Backbone as JSON Lines, residues from 0, in Angstrom:
{"i":0,"aa":"M","n":[-9.37,-1.34,-16.55],"ca":[-8.67,-1.59,-15.3],"c":[-9.69,-1.92,-14.2]}
{"i":1,"aa":"K","n":[-9.27,-2.78,-13.31],"ca":[-10.14,-3.16,-12.21],"c":[-10.38,-1.98,-11.28]}
{"i":2,"aa":"D","n":[-11.49,-2.02,-10.6],"ca":[-11.82,-1.03,-9.6],"c":[-10.77,-1.04,-8.48]}
{"i":3,"aa":"I","n":[-10.41,0.11,-7.99],"ca":[-9.38,0.24,-6.96],"c":[-9.72,-0.6,-5.72]}
{"i":4,"aa":"E","n":[-10.96,-0.54,-5.3],"ca":[-11.35,-1.31,-4.11],"c":[-11.19,-2.81,-4.35]}
{"i":5,"aa":"Q","n":[-11.47,-3.27,-5.57],"ca":[-11.33,-4.69,-5.9],"c":[-9.86,-5.09,-5.88]}
{"i":6,"aa":"I","n":[-9.0,-4.25,-6.41],"ca":[-7.56,-4.53,-6.4],"c":[-7.06,-4.65,-4.97]}
{"i":7,"aa":"I","n":[-7.45,-3.7,-4.12],"ca":[-7.01,-3.72,-2.73],"c":[-7.54,-4.97,-2.03]}
{"i":8,"aa":"K","n":[-8.78,-5.34,-2.31],"ca":[-9.36,-6.54,-1.71],"c":[-8.56,-7.78,-2.12]}
{"i":9,"aa":"E","n":[-8.18,-7.87,-3.38],"ca":[-7.41,-9.02,-3.86],"c":[-6.01,-9.06,-3.24]}
{"i":10,"aa":"V","n":[-5.37,-7.9,-3.16],"ca":[-4.05,-7.84,-2.53],"c":[-4.15,-8.24,-1.07]}
{"i":11,"aa":"N","n":[-5.16,-7.72,-0.38],"ca":[-5.36,-8.05,1.02],"c":[-5.58,-9.55,1.21]}
{"i":12,"aa":"G","n":[-6.37,-10.15,0.33],"ca":[-6.61,-11.58,0.41],"c":[-5.33,-12.39,0.26]}
{"i":13,"aa":"T","n":[-4.51,-12.01,-0.69],"ca":[-3.25,-12.7,-0.91],"c":[-2.32,-12.52,0.28]}
{"i":14,"aa":"M","n":[-2.24,-11.3,0.77],"ca":[-1.37,-11.04,1.93],"c":[-1.89,-11.77,3.17]}
{"i":15,"aa":"A","n":[-3.2,-11.84,3.34],"ca":[-3.79,-12.53,4.5],"c":[-3.46,-14.02,4.47]}
{"i":16,"aa":"M","n":[-3.41,-14.61,3.28],"ca":[-3.05,-16.03,3.17],"c":[-1.63,-16.28,3.68]}
{"i":17,"aa":"E","n":[-0.81,-15.26,3.58],"ca":[0.57,-15.36,4.05],"c":[0.71,-14.89,5.5]}
{"i":18,"aa":"G","n":[-0.42,-14.58,6.13],"ca":[-0.4,-14.14,7.52],"c":[-0.05,-12.69,7.71]}
{"i":19,"aa":"M","n":[-0.17,-11.9,6.63],"ca":[0.18,-10.48,6.7],"c":[-0.91,-9.62,6.07]}
{"i":20,"aa":"P","n":[-2.1,-9.6,6.66],"ca":[-3.17,-8.79,6.06],"c":[-2.8,-7.31,6.07]}
{"i":21,"aa":"L","n":[-3.37,-6.58,5.14],"ca":[-3.1,-5.14,5.05],"c":[-3.72,-4.39,6.22]}
{"i":22,"aa":"T","n":[-3.0,-3.39,6.69],"ca":[-3.55,-2.5,7.7],"c":[-4.37,-1.43,6.97]}
{"i":23,"aa":"E","n":[-5.13,-0.67,7.72],"ca":[-5.88,0.43,7.11],"c":[-4.92,1.44,6.47]}
{"i":24,"aa":"E","n":[-3.78,1.64,7.12],"ca":[-2.77,2.55,6.57],"c":[-2.24,2.02,5.23]}
{"i":25,"aa":"D","n":[-2.0,0.71,5.15],"ca":[-1.55,0.09,3.89],"c":[-2.58,0.33,2.79]}
{"i":26,"aa":"K","n":[-3.85,0.12,3.13],"ca":[-4.93,0.28,2.16],"c":[-5.01,1.72,1.67]}
{"i":27,"aa":"E","n":[-4.83,2.67,2.58],"ca":[-4.84,4.09,2.18],"c":[-3.68,4.41,1.25]}
{"i":28,"aa":"R","n":[-2.51,3.85,1.55],"ca":[-1.35,4.06,0.67],"c":[-1.63,3.52,-0.73]}
{"i":29,"aa":"L","n":[-2.2,2.33,-0.79],"ca":[-2.52,1.74,-2.09],"c":[-3.53,2.6,-2.84]}
{"i":30,"aa":"K","n":[-4.55,3.11,-2.15],"ca":[-5.55,3.96,-2.79],"c":[-4.9,5.2,-3.4]}
{"i":31,"aa":"L","n":[-3.99,5.81,-2.65],"ca":[-3.31,7.01,-3.15],"c":[-2.51,6.7,-4.41]}
{"i":32,"aa":"C","n":[-1.83,5.57,-4.41],"ca":[-1.01,5.2,-5.57],"c":[-1.88,4.79,-6.76]}
{"i":33,"aa":"L","n":[-2.87,3.96,-6.52],"ca":[-3.71,3.48,-7.61],"c":[-4.57,4.57,-8.23]}
{"i":34,"aa":"S","n":[-4.85,5.63,-7.48],"ca":[-5.62,6.74,-8.02],"c":[-4.71,7.83,-8.6]}
{"i":35,"aa":"N","n":[-3.41,7.53,-8.67],"ca":[-2.4,8.44,-9.24],"c":[-2.27,9.75,-8.5]}
{"i":36,"aa":"K","n":[-2.6,9.75,-7.22],"ca":[-2.41,10.95,-6.41],"c":[-0.98,11.03,-5.91]}
{"i":37,"aa":"V","n":[-0.35,9.85,-5.75],"ca":[1.05,9.75,-5.33],"c":[1.66,8.63,-6.16]}
{"i":38,"aa":"S","n":[2.87,8.85,-6.67],"ca":[3.52,7.8,-7.45],"c":[4.01,6.68,-6.52]}
{"i":39,"aa":"F","n":[4.15,5.49,-7.08],"ca":[4.65,4.38,-6.28],"c":[6.07,4.69,-5.79]}
{"i":40,"aa":"E","n":[6.85,5.36,-6.62],"ca":[8.21,5.73,-6.23],"c":[8.2,6.67,-5.03]}
{"i":41,"aa":"E","n":[7.32,7.67,-5.05],"ca":[7.21,8.62,-3.94],"c":[6.74,7.91,-2.67]}
{"i":42,"aa":"M","n":[5.77,7.01,-2.82],"ca":[5.27,6.29,-1.65],"c":[6.37,5.41,-1.06]}
{"i":43,"aa":"K","n":[7.14,4.79,-1.92],"ca":[8.25,3.97,-1.44],"c":[9.23,4.82,-0.63]}
{"i":44,"aa":"K","n":[9.53,6.02,-1.11],"ca":[10.42,6.92,-0.38],"c":[9.84,7.29,0.99]}
{"i":45,"aa":"R","n":[8.53,7.56,1.04],"ca":[7.87,7.91,2.3],"c":[7.95,6.77,3.31]}
{"i":46,"aa":"I","n":[7.71,5.55,2.83],"ca":[7.74,4.38,3.72],"c":[9.15,4.13,4.23]}
{"i":47,"aa":"I","n":[10.13,4.24,3.34],"ca":[11.52,4.04,3.76],"c":[11.91,5.1,4.79]}
{"i":48,"aa":"K","n":[11.52,6.35,4.55],"ca":[11.83,7.42,5.5],"c":[11.18,7.15,6.84]}
{"i":49,"aa":"K","n":[9.93,6.71,6.83],"ca":[9.22,6.43,8.08],"c":[9.9,5.35,8.9]}
{"i":50,"aa":"H","n":[10.46,4.36,8.24],"ca":[11.02,3.22,8.94],"c":[12.55,3.22,9.05]}
{"i":51,"aa":"T","n":[13.15,4.33,8.63],"ca":[14.6,4.46,8.74],"c":[14.93,5.23,10.0]}
{"i":52,"aa":"R","n":[15.84,4.7,10.72],"ca":[16.24,5.33,11.98],"c":[17.49,6.17,11.74]}
{"i":53,"aa":"N","n":[17.44,7.43,12.09],"ca":[18.61,8.3,11.96],"c":[19.46,8.17,13.2]}
{"i":54,"aa":"I","n":[20.67,7.72,12.98],"ca":[21.6,7.53,14.12],"c":[22.62,8.63,14.16]}
């Protein structure tokens, strides 16, 4: 498997080409998931919760 930093660099490059470079927070989230400290499913739940407005 590729090094985590290399994967993040490649993802950032692709996102930057689309005008949406990764933030430091995005990079930290990816590191947590790629190092198996947090599952992608759990991270998805955290992001949805953060951006969901309770009315």
